[in-house]
DSSP file (Angstrom, degrees, kcal/mol; ACC not computed):
  #  RESIDUE AA STRUCTURE BP1 BP2  ACC     N-H-->O    O-->H-N    N-H-->O    O-->H-N    TCO  KAPPA ALPHA  PHI   PSI    X-CA   Y-CA   Z-CA
    1    1 A X              0   0    0      0, 0.0     2,-0.1     0, 0.0     0, 0.0   0.000 360.0 360.0 360.0 123.7   93.1  125.5  106.4
    2    2 A X        -     0   0    0      1,-0.0     2,-0.3     2,-0.0     0, 0.0  -0.449 360.0-166.6 -77.3 145.4   94.1  121.9  106.7
    3    3 A X        -     0   0    0     -2,-0.1     2,-0.5     2,-0.0    78,-0.1  -0.973  13.3-141.2-131.2 147.9   93.2  119.8  109.8
    4    4 A X        -     0   0    0     -2,-0.3     2,-0.6     2,-0.0    -2,-0.0  -0.935  11.6-157.3-111.4 131.0   94.4  116.5  111.1
    5    5 A X        -     0   0    0     -2,-0.5     2,-0.5    74,-0.2    -2,-0.0  -0.940   8.5-151.2-104.9 112.0   91.9  114.1  112.7
    6    6 A X        -     0   0    0     -2,-0.6     2,-0.5     2,-0.0    -2,-0.0  -0.735  13.0-169.5 -86.6 126.2   93.4  111.6  114.9
    7    7 A X        -     0   0    0     -2,-0.5     2,-0.4    72,-0.0    -2,-0.0  -0.966  20.5-130.9-116.1 123.0   91.5  108.4  115.2
    8    8 A X        -     0   0    0     -2,-0.5     3,-0.1     1,-0.1     2,-0.1  -0.567  26.7-131.0 -74.9 123.7   92.3  105.8  117.7
    9    9 A X        -     0   0    0     -2,-0.4     3,-0.1     1,-0.1    -1,-0.1  -0.366  28.5 -98.7 -68.4 151.5   92.5  102.4  116.0
   10   10 A X        -     0   0    0      1,-0.1    -1,-0.1    -2,-0.1     2,-0.1  -0.386  50.7 -87.8 -67.3 153.9   90.6   99.5  117.6
   11   11 A X        -     0   0    0     -3,-0.1     2,-0.4     1,-0.0    -1,-0.1  -0.373  47.4-160.3 -65.3 138.5   92.7   97.2  119.7
   12   12 A X        -     0   0    0     -3,-0.1     2,-0.4    -2,-0.1    38,-0.1  -0.914  23.8-111.4-119.5 143.7   94.3   94.4  117.7
   13   13 A X        -     0   0    0     -2,-0.4     3,-0.1     1,-0.1     2,-0.0  -0.621  43.1-115.9 -70.5 130.8   95.7   91.2  119.0
   14   14 A X        -     0   0    0     -2,-0.4     2,-0.1     1,-0.1    -1,-0.1  -0.367  29.6-107.1 -67.1 148.3   99.4   91.3  118.7
   15   15 A X        -     0   0    0      2,-0.0     2,-0.4     7,-0.0    -1,-0.1  -0.453  34.1-143.6 -67.7 144.6  101.0   88.8  116.3
   16   16 A X    >   -     0   0    0     -2,-0.1     3,-1.3     1,-0.1     6,-0.3  -0.942  14.8-142.1-116.0 140.3  102.9   86.1  118.0
   17   17 A X  T 3  S+     0   0    0     -2,-0.4     6,-0.1     1,-0.3    -1,-0.1   0.544 100.6  68.5 -70.6  -6.7  106.0   84.5  116.8
   18   18 A X  T 3  S+     0   0    0      4,-0.1    -1,-0.3     3,-0.0     2,-0.2   0.624  80.4  92.1 -88.3 -14.1  104.6   81.3  118.0
   19   19 A X  S <> S-     0   0    0     -3,-1.3     4,-0.5     1,-0.1     3,-0.5  -0.470  78.3-129.3 -80.5 153.2  101.8   81.1  115.5
   20   20 A X  H  > S+     0   0    0      1,-0.2     4,-0.5    -2,-0.2     3,-0.3   0.853 105.7  52.1 -68.9 -33.8  102.3   79.2  112.2
   21   21 A X  H  > S+     0   0    0      1,-0.2     4,-2.6     2,-0.1     5,-0.2   0.662  87.6  83.1 -82.8 -13.8  101.1   82.1  110.0
   22   22 A X  H  > S+     0   0    0     -3,-0.5     4,-2.8    -6,-0.3     5,-0.3   0.918  90.5  48.3 -57.8 -49.9  103.5   84.8  111.6
   23   23 A X  H  X S+     0   0    0     -4,-0.5     4,-2.1    -3,-0.3    -1,-0.2   0.893 113.7  48.1 -63.7 -34.2  106.6   84.0  109.4
   24   24 A X  H  X S+     0   0    0     -4,-0.5     4,-2.4     2,-0.2    -2,-0.2   0.929 113.6  45.6 -69.5 -43.9  104.5   84.0  106.2
   25   25 A X  H  X S+     0   0    0     -4,-2.6     4,-2.3     1,-0.2    -2,-0.2   0.882 113.5  50.3 -68.9 -37.5  102.8   87.3  107.0
   26   26 A X  H  X S+     0   0    0     -4,-2.8     4,-2.8    -5,-0.2     5,-0.3   0.892 109.9  50.4 -64.8 -39.7  106.1   88.8  108.0
   27   27 A X  H  X S+     0   0    0     -4,-2.1     4,-2.5    -5,-0.3    -2,-0.2   0.906 113.0  45.6 -65.5 -41.7  107.7   87.7  104.8
   28   28 A X  H  X S+     0   0    0     -4,-2.4     4,-2.4     2,-0.2     5,-0.2   0.923 114.7  48.5 -67.6 -39.1  104.9   89.1  102.7
   29   29 A X  H  X S+     0   0    0     -4,-2.3     4,-2.1     2,-0.2    -2,-0.2   0.949 116.6  41.5 -65.9 -50.5  105.0   92.4  104.6
   30   30 A X  H  X S+     0   0    0     -4,-2.8     4,-2.5     2,-0.2    -1,-0.2   0.884 114.7  51.7 -63.2 -41.1  108.8   92.8  104.4
   31   31 A X  H  X S+     0   0    0     -4,-2.5     4,-2.5    -5,-0.3    -2,-0.2   0.935 111.8  45.5 -63.0 -47.9  108.9   91.7  100.7
   32   32 A X  H  X S+     0   0    0     -4,-2.4     4,-2.5     2,-0.2     5,-0.2   0.914 113.5  50.8 -61.8 -45.6  106.2   94.2   99.7
   33   33 A X  H  X S+     0   0    0     -4,-2.1     4,-2.2    -5,-0.2    -1,-0.2   0.905 112.3  46.6 -59.5 -43.9  107.9   97.0  101.7
   34   34 A X  H  X S+     0   0    0     -4,-2.5     4,-2.1     2,-0.2    -2,-0.2   0.929 113.0  47.9 -64.9 -45.9  111.2   96.2  100.0
   35   35 A X  H  X S+     0   0    0     -4,-2.5     4,-1.3     2,-0.2    -2,-0.2   0.879 111.5  51.4 -64.1 -38.7  109.8   96.0   96.5
   36   36 A X  H  X>S+     0   0    0     -4,-2.5     5,-2.2     1,-0.2     4,-0.6   0.950 111.3  47.0 -64.6 -48.0  107.9   99.3   97.1
   37   37 A X  H ><5S+     0   0    0     -4,-2.2     3,-0.9     1,-0.2    -2,-0.2   0.878 107.5  57.3 -63.6 -34.7  111.1  101.1   98.2
   38   38 A X  H 3<5S+     0   0    0     -4,-2.1    -1,-0.2     1,-0.3    -2,-0.2   0.841 108.6  45.4 -65.8 -31.3  113.1   99.7   95.3
   39   39 A X  H 3<5S-     0   0    0     -4,-1.3    -1,-0.3    -3,-0.5    -2,-0.2   0.440 124.3-102.6 -91.6   0.3  110.7  101.2   92.7
   40   40 A X  T <<5 +     0   0    0     -3,-0.9     2,-0.3    -4,-0.6    -3,-0.2   0.592  63.0 156.4  94.2  12.5  110.7  104.6   94.6
   41   41 A X      < -     0   0    0     -5,-2.2     2,-0.6    -6,-0.2    -1,-0.3  -0.579  44.0-125.4 -69.1 128.5  107.3  104.5   96.4
   42   42 A X        -     0   0    0     -2,-0.3    14,-2.5    14,-0.2     2,-0.5  -0.683  21.9-155.7 -80.9 117.0  107.4  106.8   99.4
   43   43 A X  E     -A   55   0A   0     -2,-0.6    12,-0.3    12,-0.2     3,-0.1  -0.826  13.5-176.6 -95.6 125.5  106.4  104.9  102.5
   44   44 A X  E     -     0   0A   0     10,-2.7     2,-0.3    -2,-0.5    11,-0.2   0.827  66.3  -6.5 -88.9 -36.0  105.0  107.1  105.3
   45   45 A X  E     -A   54   0A   0      9,-1.6     9,-2.7     2,-0.0     2,-0.4  -0.984  52.2-145.9-158.9 151.7  104.5  104.4  108.0
   46   46 A X  E     -A   53   0A   0     -2,-0.3     2,-0.5     7,-0.2     7,-0.2  -0.994  12.8-177.2-119.6 126.6  104.7  100.7  108.6
   47   47 A X  E  >> +A   52   0A   0      5,-2.9     5,-2.6    -2,-0.4     4,-0.7  -0.818   4.5 176.0-129.2  90.7  102.3   99.1  111.0
   48   48 A X  T  45S+     0   0    0     -2,-0.5     3,-0.3     1,-0.2    -1,-0.1   0.824  78.1  60.6 -64.0 -35.0  103.1   95.3  111.3
   49   49 A X  T  45S+     0   0    0      1,-0.2    -1,-0.2     2,-0.1   -36,-0.1   0.842 115.2  34.6 -66.7 -33.3  100.5   94.7  114.0
   50   50 A X  T  45S-     0   0    0     -3,-0.5    -1,-0.2     2,-0.2    -2,-0.2   0.465 107.9-124.7 -95.5  -5.0   97.7   95.8  111.6
   51   51 A X  T  <5 +     0   0    0     -4,-0.7    42,-2.6    -3,-0.3     2,-0.4   0.895  65.0 137.0  63.5  41.8   99.5   94.4  108.5
   52   52 A X  E   < -Ab  47  93A   0     -5,-2.6    -5,-2.9    40,-0.2     2,-0.5  -0.930  43.9-161.0-128.9 144.0   99.3   97.9  106.8
   53   53 A X  E     -Ab  46  94A   0     40,-2.7    42,-2.5    -2,-0.4     2,-0.5  -0.988  15.8-149.7-119.5 118.8  101.7  100.0  104.8
   54   54 A X  E     -Ab  45  95A   0     -9,-2.7   -10,-2.7    -2,-0.5    -9,-1.6  -0.798  18.4-169.1 -93.4 126.2  100.9  103.7  104.6
   55   55 A X  E     -A   43   0A   0     40,-3.0    42,-0.3    -2,-0.5   -12,-0.2  -0.790  28.6-103.4-117.6 156.1  102.1  105.4  101.4
   56   56 A X    >   -     0   0    0    -14,-2.5     3,-2.0    -2,-0.3   -14,-0.2  -0.520  29.7-131.6 -71.8 135.5  102.4  109.0  100.2
   57   57 A X  G >  S+     0   0    0      1,-0.3     3,-1.5    -2,-0.2     4,-0.3   0.766 104.1  70.2 -63.8 -19.7   99.5  109.8   97.8
   58   58 A X  G 3  S+     0   0    0      1,-0.3     3,-0.3     2,-0.1     4,-0.3   0.653  93.9  57.5 -68.3 -12.4  102.0  111.3   95.4
   59   59 A X  G <> S+     0   0    0     -3,-2.0     4,-2.4   -17,-0.2    -1,-0.3   0.359  75.4  98.8 -96.6   8.0  103.3  107.7   94.8
   60   60 A X  H <> S+     0   0    0     -3,-1.5     4,-3.0     1,-0.2     5,-0.2   0.862  79.2  54.1 -70.6 -35.8   99.9  106.3   93.7
   61   61 A X  H  > S+     0   0    0     -3,-0.3     4,-2.2    -4,-0.3    -1,-0.2   0.953 113.6  42.2 -59.6 -47.6  100.8  106.6   89.9
   62   62 A X  H  > S+     0   0    0     -4,-0.3     4,-2.5     2,-0.2     5,-0.3   0.873 113.2  53.6 -64.5 -39.5  103.9  104.5   90.5
   63   63 A X  H  X S+     0   0    0     -4,-2.4     4,-2.9     2,-0.2     5,-0.3   0.938 110.8  46.2 -58.6 -48.5  102.0  102.1   92.8
   64   64 A X  H  X S+     0   0    0     -4,-3.0     4,-1.4     1,-0.2    -2,-0.2   0.885 114.6  47.3 -68.3 -36.8   99.3  101.5   90.2
   65   65 A X  H  < S+     0   0    0     -4,-2.2     4,-0.2    -5,-0.2    -1,-0.2   0.927 122.3  33.4 -68.0 -42.8  101.8  101.0   87.4
   66   66 A X  H  < S+     0   0    0     -4,-2.5    -2,-0.2    -5,-0.2    -3,-0.2   0.854 135.6  20.6 -80.0 -38.4  104.1   98.6   89.3
   67   67 A X  H >< S+     0   0    0     -4,-2.9     3,-2.1    -5,-0.3     4,-0.4   0.361  87.6 106.2-117.6   3.3  101.6   96.8   91.6
   68   68 A X  G >< S+     0   0    0     -4,-1.4     3,-1.3    -5,-0.3    -3,-0.1   0.842  78.7  56.0 -59.1 -34.0   98.3   97.2   89.8
   69   69 A X  G 3  S+     0   0    0      1,-0.3    -1,-0.3    -4,-0.2    -2,-0.1   0.616 105.2  54.2 -74.7  -6.6   98.2   93.7   88.6
   70   70 A X  G <  S+     0   0    0     -3,-2.1    20,-0.7    19,-0.0    -1,-0.3   0.421  78.0 123.9-102.4   0.3   98.5   92.4   92.1
   71   71 A X  E <   +C   89   0A   0     -3,-1.3    18,-0.2    -4,-0.4     3,-0.1  -0.402  29.6 172.7 -65.9 130.5   95.6   94.4   93.5
   72   72 A X  E     -     0   0A   0     16,-2.8     2,-0.2     1,-0.4    -1,-0.1   0.449  61.8  -4.4-118.4  -1.6   93.1   92.1   95.2
   73   73 A X  E     -     0   0A   0     15,-0.5    15,-2.1     2,-0.0    -1,-0.4  -0.837  53.1-157.8 177.0 148.3   90.6   94.6   96.8
   74   74 A X  E     +C   87   0A   0     -2,-0.2     2,-0.3    13,-0.2    13,-0.2  -0.999  13.7 171.1-138.7 141.0   90.0   98.3   97.3
   75   75 A X  E     -C   86   0A   0     11,-2.5    11,-2.5    -2,-0.4     2,-0.4  -0.987  14.7-156.5-145.0 155.2   88.0  100.2   99.8
   76   76 A X  E     -C   85   0A   0     -2,-0.3     2,-0.4     9,-0.2     9,-0.2  -0.999   6.7-174.0-138.8 133.0   87.5  103.8  100.9
   77   77 A X  E     -C   84   0A   0      7,-1.9     7,-3.4    -2,-0.4     2,-0.3  -0.993  23.2-130.7-130.8 122.8   86.2  105.0  104.2
   78   78 A X  E     -C   83   0A   0     -2,-0.4     2,-0.3     5,-0.2     5,-0.2  -0.588  24.1-179.5 -73.9 133.2   85.4  108.8  104.9
   79   79 A X  E >   -C   82   0A   0      3,-3.9     3,-1.6    -2,-0.3     2,-0.4  -0.799  62.2 -61.0-133.7  89.5   87.1  109.9  108.1
   80   80 A X  T 3  S-     0   0    0     -2,-0.3    -1,-0.0     1,-0.3    -2,-0.0  -0.594 119.0 -16.5  74.0-124.4   86.2  113.6  108.6
   81   81 A X  T 3  S+     0   0    0     -2,-0.4    19,-2.9   -78,-0.1     2,-0.4   0.440 128.6  79.1 -90.8  -1.2   87.6  115.6  105.6
   82   82 A X  E <   -CD  79  99A   0     -3,-1.6    -3,-3.9    17,-0.3     2,-0.5  -0.827  67.8-145.2-109.1 145.9   89.9  112.7  104.7
   83   83 A X  E     -CD  78  98A   0     15,-4.0    15,-2.0    -2,-0.4     2,-0.8  -0.939  12.1-146.7-104.7 127.0   89.2  109.5  102.8
   84   84 A X  E     -CD  77  97A   0     -7,-3.4    -7,-1.9    -2,-0.5     2,-0.4  -0.837  18.4-166.1 -94.5 110.3   91.2  106.5  103.9
   85   85 A X  E     -CD  76  96A   0     11,-2.8    11,-2.1    -2,-0.8     2,-0.4  -0.804   4.8-171.9-100.3 137.1   91.8  104.4  100.9
   86   86 A X  E     -CD  75  95A   0    -11,-2.5   -11,-2.5    -2,-0.4     2,-0.4  -0.999   7.1-175.8-133.4 130.9   93.0  100.8  101.3
   87   87 A X  E     -CD  74  94A   0      7,-2.6     7,-3.5    -2,-0.4     2,-0.6  -0.966  21.6-134.1-121.6 142.1   94.2   98.4   98.7
   88   88 A X  E     + D   0  93A   0    -15,-2.1   -16,-2.8    -2,-0.4   -15,-0.5  -0.857  28.6 171.8 -96.4 121.1   95.2   94.8   99.3
   89   89 A X  E >  S-CD  71  92A   0      3,-3.0     3,-2.1    -2,-0.6   -18,-0.1  -0.985  72.5 -14.6-131.4 123.8   98.4   93.7   97.7
   90   90 A X  T 3  S-     0   0    0    -20,-0.7   -58,-0.1    -2,-0.4    -1,-0.1   0.801 127.8 -57.8  56.5  32.2  100.0   90.4   98.4
   91   91 A X  T 3  S+     0   0    0      1,-0.3     2,-0.4   -63,-0.0    -1,-0.3   0.547 115.6 113.1  76.2   7.7   97.7   90.1  101.4
   92   92 A X  E <   - D   0  89A   0     -3,-2.1    -3,-3.0   -64,-0.1     2,-0.5  -0.883  69.0-121.1-109.2 143.9   99.0   93.4  103.0
   93   93 A X  E     -bD  52  88A   0    -42,-2.6   -40,-2.7    -2,-0.4     2,-0.6  -0.740  21.3-162.1 -84.6 125.1   96.9   96.5  103.3
   94   94 A X  E     -bD  53  87A   0     -7,-3.5    -7,-2.6    -2,-0.5     2,-0.3  -0.949  16.3-170.1-109.2 119.7   98.3   99.5  101.5
   95   95 A X  E     +bD  54  86A   0    -42,-2.5   -40,-3.0    -2,-0.6     2,-0.3  -0.825  15.2 165.8-118.2 142.2   96.7  102.8  102.8
   96   96 A X  E     - D   0  85A   0    -11,-2.1   -11,-2.8    -2,-0.3     2,-0.4  -0.968  26.8-128.3-149.5 156.9   96.8  106.3  101.7
   97   97 A X  E     + D   0  84A   0    -42,-0.3     2,-0.3    -2,-0.3   -40,-0.2  -0.891  23.8 176.6-112.2 138.1   94.7  109.4  102.5
   98   98 A X  E     - D   0  83A   0    -15,-2.0   -15,-4.0    -2,-0.4     2,-0.2  -0.911  38.6 -94.3-130.9 159.6   93.0  111.8  100.2
   99   99 A X  E     - D   0  82A   0     -2,-0.3   -17,-0.3   -17,-0.2     2,-0.2  -0.506  45.4-111.0 -70.3 137.9   90.7  114.8  100.7
  100  100 A X        -     0   0    0    -19,-2.9     2,-0.3    -2,-0.2    -1,-0.1  -0.570  34.3-121.9 -67.3 135.4   87.0  113.9  100.6
  101  101 A X        -     0   0    0     -2,-0.2     2,-0.2     1,-0.1    -1,-0.1  -0.615  23.2-120.6 -82.0 138.4   85.4  115.4   97.4
  102  102 A X        -     0   0    0     -2,-0.3     2,-0.3     1,-0.1    -1,-0.1  -0.566  25.6-118.6 -77.7 142.2   82.5  117.8   98.0
  103  103 A X        -     0   0    0     -2,-0.2     2,-0.2     1,-0.1    -1,-0.1  -0.590  27.9-115.4 -81.5 141.4   79.2  116.8   96.4
  104  104 A X              0   0    0     -2,-0.3    -1,-0.1     1,-0.1     0, 0.0  -0.552 360.0 360.0 -71.9 140.5   77.8  119.3   93.8
  105  105 A X              0   0    0     -2,-0.2    -1,-0.1     0, 0.0    -2,-0.0   0.388 360.0 360.0 -96.1 360.0   74.5  120.9   94.8
C-alpha cells in the first residue's frame, strides 16, 4: 500500500523583482521549463521560490538523453519510503521521487 509523506519545506526568502539576479534566475527557470515541455518531459510542479522543477519519474530517460550533458550535480535524500532525487540543470533544481530500495540482509 502506497503512502504519501508530506514534508513541510523550510521557509525561504521570497525572490524580489528588485534584485539584480531575479531576471536571470527567472529566465533560466522559464527557459528550462519551456525546453522540457517541448521534448515531452512531464512536469508535475513548478516552484519558482525554491528554484525547482518537479518532473514525473517516467520522464527520466528522456531527461537524461536530452539534458544529460547539462547536469551539474546530483543528490539523493531519503524521506520515509521515498527518495527525493535532485539534479541541477542550468542552475535550476530538477526533482523527482523514487521508492527507497530495501537493503538485502
